[in-house]
N, C-alpha and C positions, 0 to 999 in steps of 0.2 A: 675262333675267334684270332688266336695268335698266328695262325696260317695266314688269315686275311690280311691281318695287319702287316706282315712282312711286305705286303705288295701296295698297301694302303693304311696309313696309321690311322685314318679317319674312320675304320672300321670299329675303332674302339668308342666312337660317338654313338653309333646305333646299338651298341652291344648293352646287356642288361648292366644297369647301374652297380649291381653287385660286383660284377667285374672290375669296376674302378677302384674297388679297394685292393685288386690284386697286384703287388708291387712288381711282379716279373712280367705281368702283362703291360702295365703302364711304362715300366722302364723299357720294354721293347718298343712301345710307341715311340718314347722319348728318342730313341737312337734315329728315328725318321723325321721327328719334328718336334721343335722346342715348345711348340702349342700344346702338345699332348699331355705336358704336366697339368693344364688345366682340367682334364679328366680325372685326375687322380682324386682319391675321396678325401674328405677333411681329416680324416685318421691318418693316412698316408701323408698328406701336407703338414701334418702337426709333428710327424717324425723327422727329426732334424737329420738323422742319418741316411733316410730314404731321399730326401730333398738334396742333400749332398752328393748320393750316388748318381741322381739324375743331373745334377751339375756336371759331374765327372764325364758322364756319358755324352751329355750337349750342354756345354756351359752357357749357351743362350737362354737355357731353361731358368736361370737365376731370375730374369727381369719377370718371371711369372710365378716365383716363389712369394709364399704368404708375406703379407707387410712386416709380421712380427719378426720372420727372419731376416727379411732386408734391412731391418732396424736393429739387429742384434749384432754389437761389433764382433763378438767372437765369431759367430757363424760366417760373417761376411768375410772376415780375415782367412778363415779356414777356406772359403769357397774361392776366394782370391789367390790361394795357392794352386788352385787349378787353373784359373784364369784370371788374370788382373782386370779384365774389362769389367768385371762384376762391380769396382768401385762406382762406375758410372750409373750404376742402377740399384745401389744401395739407398736406402731411405734418405729424404732430403735432410731431415735432422741430424742423421748420422754424418753424412758427407759434410756437412757444415761444421762440425764439432772439431776444434783444433787438436783436442786430445786424440781423437780417432785418426786424424789426418797423419800426426806423429807416428802413431803405431802403424799405419798403413805403409807411410814412406820407409819407415825402418825395416818392414818387412820386403818392400819392392818400391824401389825409387819411382818406378814407371807410374805408380800410384799418383803422384804430384799431377801429371798432366790429365789424369781421369777425374780428380776432384775439382771443386769449385775453385776459381782462378784467385780468390783471395787467400788461398793457402801459399801462392807465391809470396806473398808479402809477409808471411809469418817467418820471422827470423829462425825460429827453432826447427820448423817443418823444414824450411829450405836447406838447413845446415844438414838435417839428418839425411835429407835425399841426397845432397851433395856428397856425404860420406860414402854412400851406396854407389853413385855414380854421378861424376861431376857432370857429365854431359846433359843432366837435367836443365842446366842453365840455358841450354839452347831453347828450351821450351818457354822461359819466362817472356810473359807478353811485353810486348814493347812498351806500353804505357807504365809499366813498372820499372822500367830502368831509370827512371828519374826519381823514384821512390827512395828515401832514405829509410834502410832497414837497420835502425839504430845504428848506424855507422856510416861508411863513406863507400862508394862504388867508384871503380875506375875501369875504363874501358879502352881496348885496343882491339885487335882482330880475333885472336884466339882465346881460349877461355882457360883462365886457372883461378882458383878460386881458395881462399884461405882466410882463417880467422886469427888475428893477431893478437888479441886479448878480450876480455869480456866486454870492453867498451867499444871495440872498433870491429867492424866486420867489413872486409874489404873483398869485392870480386874484382878481379882484375882480367881484362881481355888484351892478353900480350899479343902484339903482332909478330908474325913469323914471315920471313922471306918478302918482307915488302918494304 
């Protein structure tokens, strides 16, 4: 079966279901297709280290990880170290959670653009993302440019951001060469 899978991962589909519990075999199939993780036995899918290894081999496998793992904040953050795009496929309840968003952007500022847009309006989340990389401001949706984030916004051409004090939050787009 292993040799057959090297040319066509779908050979696993017709293999004896007992083989679906063979981590080496399933991981070999995952190398060829993210869909292969669906063939893994429930025991393998319950094994966090197996699923994380599958994600390391083929990050798109995260989409097919069990819902319990896609809703587990610690697991999602571990998987995001492999590929930040997993934030897009985490459980909706987790993606909507401001505390999770804050942890996610603290780890990787890219997370902000992969999480629901309402996190752009969350002052703490946006500040944390900006501490990592000020360029996240380029991704702020236009409709939020007029939103008062418990402070004031100033705009010109290029982006600079800073927090003056606890009561005032200023994002200044300062013009260069114009």
